[in-house]
Every structure is written in structure tokens, then in C-alpha cells.
N, C-alpha and C positions, 0 to 999 in steps of 0.2 A: 702500713706504713702511715705516719700521722698525719692528718691533713687541718686544714683549719676552714670553718665553716662561717657563714654571714657575711664575710667580706674579706678582701683580698690584702697581702701587705703591701702592696701596690696602691692600692686605694688608702690604706692607711697613712703612707708615706706622702701622698698627694694631697693630704687633707679632706679627702670626699666625706659626706657624709655618712657616719656607718649606720647600719638598720638597727633598729632596737630588736634585742632580743627577749622575749617573755619567758621567763623562767618560773619553776615552782619549786621551793626550798623545803623539804620535809627534814623537820628535825625531831630527833630524841633529848627532851630538856635534863635529862638524867644522865646522859651520856660523859665520858670523860672528865668525871668530876664536875659536871654541869657546867664545862667551861661555853658549850652554844648557848644556853639561857643566859649567861651573863654577858655573852660577845655579839649578841642578836643583831641589835640595832647597829652596831659597827658593820657587823656583815652585811648587812643589808645595805647599808651606805657606799662601802667600798664596791659592791656589785654594781650598784647603781650609776654609779661614778664610770664603770667600766665599760656603759651601755647595756646593761643586763635589767631589764625591769622585774623587780623580783617579788612575788607574793608568799606568804609561807604559811605552813601548818605543822603545830607541833602534834606530836603523837601522844596518845593517852594511854594505850593498852596493846596487847600483842595482837598483830595483825591490823593494826588501823595504818599503817605507812604503806600495805599493799594497796588496801582500797584508795588512800590517798593519792600514791602514784597512779593507778588505775585510772581514777579520775582526772587527774593531770592531762594524762595522755587523752582522754576522750574531749577534754576541753580544748586541746590544740595548743599545748604550750609547747615552745620550740625546743626547751630546757628542763631536764627534773634536777634538783642537786638533792643529794643524799649527806644530811649531816649528823653523824652521830658515829657509832662503832659498827663493826662488821654485821651485826644484827640488823641495825637500820638499814645498812646497804642490802642486805640479803632480801629484806619486805620490800622494798624500793625496786630491786630487781625482778623480784617476781610480781609485784604490779606492772611492770612495762612489758617484760617479755612475753605474756600471753597475748598481746598487740599485734597486729600485723605492721602498722605503721608506728615505729618507734624513737620516740624523741633522744636526743642525746643525752648523755648522764654525768654530770659533775661531781665529786666528792669533797667534801670538808671531811677529814678523818679526825673526828676528835671523840674516837672510842678509846678503849684499854689496849687494844693489841693493832687494828687498823692492817690485818693481814695484806688484802688489796692494794693498799696505798704503798704498803712497803713494795710491793713486786713492782708497780708500775708509775715509780718516781712521783709521786703525788706527796707535797711536803705536808708536815705534822702542824706547821704553825700556821694557823686561820687566816693571817695575812697573805704568805705566800699561798696558800692553795686557791685563796680569793682570785689573786692575782692570775695564778695558772688557769681558773674557770674561765676569767675575763679574756684570756689568751686565746679561748677557743680551739685550740687544736685536739682532734679527736683520732681515735685509732681502733679498730672493729675489733673486739675481744669474743672468745668464746664464752658460751655459758652453759655449765652443765644442769642436767634434768633429773631427779631423783624421783622415780615414781610423777606424780602429778604437781611436784614442787621443783622450782629452780635454783641454783647455786652457782655463784660465780667465783668462788675461791675454792673451797675445799668440803668435801662431805666423809663421812666414815661410820665406823662403829665399833662399840666395846668399852671396856668399863672406865678409861680414861677419857674419852671423846666426850663423856657426859659432863667433863668438869665446866665447859663453856657456861651450858645453860642452868646448872647447879648452883653456881656462884650467885648470891644475890646482888641485885642491883645495887644496893645502898652500901655493902660491903666493896663492890667493885668502886664506887664514888669516893669512900672514904680514903682508902689503901692502893687502889689501882690495880696493876700488876699482881703486887705480893698477895691479891686474893685468891690466884690460882695456885700460887705455892703452897698456901694454907689449906685449900680443900684437896689440892694433890697428896699432902703429906696425911690427910684424913682417909683417903682412898686406898692409897698404895698397897697397904696389907691386906686388903679385900679384893685384888686383882685376880682373875680368874679365866683360864681359856674358854671356848665355845667352840664345837665342833660347825664350820661353815662350809659352802661349798661356793666357791667363785669360777663363774664362768667368763672368759673374756672373749671377745670377736678378733679372730686372727690369733690367738695364745694358745687357748685349752683352757683346762678345768685342775681346779686345785681342791682337794677335799680333805681336810685335815684340822687339827685344834688350833684356833688364833687367838691371841692375845686382845688384837684389834686390828682394823684394815683403814686405809686412808685413801681417797679419790681425790687427788690435788689437780687442780687446773691452773695454779700459778706456782712459783718458787716460794713463796713464803707460807709456811705453816705454823698455826700458833706461835708466830713471831722470830721463828728460825728459817733460816735460807739455804742449810745444808742437807734436809732431810730428803727435798726432791728438788734438787739444785738446777736439773736441766727440765724442769716443768715450764711451759709456756701456756698463756691464753690465747695465743694466735698459732699454734700448731695442729689443732683441729684434733687431739689426742689428751687423755689424761694420763696421769701418771699414777700408778697403783702400788700402793706399799701395804704388805701385809706381815704383822709380826707373829711367828711361829710361837707353840707353846712354850714357856721358859719359866723358870723358876724366879724365886724373888730376888736373889743374888744376881743372876742374870738380868734381870730388868731393869734393877738398879744399874748395872754396870753400862747398857744400852743407853739409859737416861741420861746419865752423867756424860757419855760421849755427846749426846743430842745437845744437853746444856752448854758443852764447851764449843758446840759448834763444828764437830769433827764429822766428817762423813761417814754413815753408816750402812750404806747401800750394799756394801760388799759383806756386811756381816752374815753368816749363815742363817742367823733367826729370819732376816728378812726376805719378802718374795718383793721382786720389783719389775713391773712391765708397764707397758702401754697400750692402751685399747681406746676407742671412741664408744664401745658398747660394755656395760660389764652387768652380768646378774649375779647377785649375793643372796644367798638363803642360809638359813640356821636351823639347829635342831633345839634350840633353846631360845629365848627372848634376848632379841639384842637391840638397843635403841639405838637411832640414827642422830647423827650429829649432822644437821645441814648449816655451813656456815656460821657455826657457832651456836644455833638452836635447835631445840627438840625438833628432828623431822620423822616422827614415828620410828616403827619398826621394821625390821626383816619380815619378808623377803623384799628387797628391793630391785629394778632395773635402772641402772645409771645410764643416760645418753648425752652426747656432746652435739651441741648446737653450734655449729662453726661459724664464726664472724656475726654473733646475733647481738649485740649491741654496740655504739659507738660512745667510748667513753673518753672525757677530757683527761688528758695526760701531757706530760712535760715533752714539749717535742724533742729535747736533748736527750729524754731517758733519764736525767738526773735525779738523784734521790736524797732527801734530807737525812732519811733513815740510814741509807749507807754510809753519808758521811760521817754520821755521827756514830757510826759502828753497828756490827749485828744485833739484833734484839735479842732477848733473854728470857723466855717463859717457859713454865712448866705447862703448857696447855695443847698436848696431844687430843 
């Protein structure tokens, strides 16, 4: 259940002085066609007017946001704000999650896909996202752990899951979501299955050839909300999808269904189940995708940490993404 921290609605209505919240904004200057860099002064001003005293840190390289978020926790900030895409959010989550005392997490979804924001009613427009952060409603969310790395939205492995970290940042800046289509068309003829063993607590073991597997913590996967429609970041369970070996024609048929937003879980090529602990091994080399970033290779143990982070969300669950229609992206 969402709650408000810092002050009560009754305090606000009676005009009682609001406590100042200290926040650290960690932003990726190249995300979302560099919108955050252009709007930074306005973002800081809007947050300050809402009673959130905000300092900021611009990331410079891979892993920089992890260190910056961990440092912000140690310095006692009340709130950490991730401004960028899913990759920036993943690093911020990694910087916070290892600590025992964890500040609340605000999100300015200024990247290309913004899966977590789609699933949690966080507006894409920076003005609305700032106002949501000023509202300070939080809800506890589950966090996944892939070996020693955390993720908040999705992890997976297989040929197409490599798309998100293989697309150059400059290309995403120039053409946005189209960059994933371009990379997907390049890779589709080179798809191949790999023999994997997937062991899930409370479910059993699957030992066969798979094209890819996805471990979803939320119901937005690569911009689609019909791949794992019942996945939730509050139920204490992952939704696991594994695509069995198929030929190119079958794969294109399945991909077409996904792009149309049609349900695919009943397709015989898919295995679908829920579990809070999964171990995946492979005979060959399989790279891992963790919230859109490279996360090493198999084998991997996935554990779910229930209600691990307090995230600032829309109290009514309204999403500007849903109002504007379902997303479309070839980003499995």
C-alpha cells in the first residue's frame, strides 16, 4: 500500500511548515536524447519549490551511478532520485540495495523504454514526474538479485536479450526506440537455441533447448505489458518465461504476436511459472541481461528480496504510459 513520508495530508491542509527533504539526484546526461541535461535547472527548481532540497551527480561511465547512490546512502540523504533510463535506475538500485538502511527512491523516467515507470504509474513528462516525487507517496517493491547483482525490473538470457546493451548510446540518443528495431533486424537471422537447465523452487526442473529466458519482476517487459501480464513487484514472486527451441518462421510469428500486444503465455513454445528462487545453467556461453545491462554469464542464481525498496509512485496508480496506449518495442 502506498504511503506518504515526511508529513501528513492534514499537516499540509492546515498550513503547517513542511520538513525539508534532502535528496540526491543521480542523472545520466545522455539518456532520452539528452533531455535530462537540457532540463536539469528546471527540474531542480521544481523539486526545491516542493520542499525537496536537491543536489545532483552526473554519471560519467558504467558503474558510476552505483558508487554515487551508495555514497548518497552513507551521507544520510532522505531520498535518492534516478534520472535517466532503465540502466541508470538499475545502477542506482544496486547502490542502494546492499545497505541495511535504505532511503526512498524517486524516478524521473527519461530513457528510451522506462519499463519500471510503465509498470508503476510514473509519468514520462518530467514536470509530472517531479510533481509525483514532491507528493512523496511510497510503496514497498520487490527487488531481484542475480548472483551478486540486483535488478528491479527484469533479467534474462539468450540472443535477443543482448539487444539492450549492444545498441550504442549515441544511436539511442539520435533515433530512440527505433535503435532497438534496427539492432533486432540485424540479429534475428543469427538466433540459435542453447541447452539450459532451469531449476525453480516449488516448481521443478526444465532441461531442454531454449532460445531465451526472462525473469520478470514487473509486468512491463521491453515496453510490452502482455508478455507477463500478471507479474507484480509486490507479490514476492518472479514471473519466469522461457522460449523453447523454434525455427525462424515460428520465432517471427511469436515476435509478431508480441509486437501486436497479444497474449503469448498459452503458446506451446513458452514455459511460464512463478517462483522466488531460480537457478539457470547452460552448456554453452549465455550472456545475462540485467535491467537492460550486461550482467555476466550463466550459471546464475536468481533470488527475490520481498519489499526491499520504498519507491515513490502515483498514489492512484494512474500511468501516463497507459493513457497514451501500450508501448511497442522489439526489446526482448
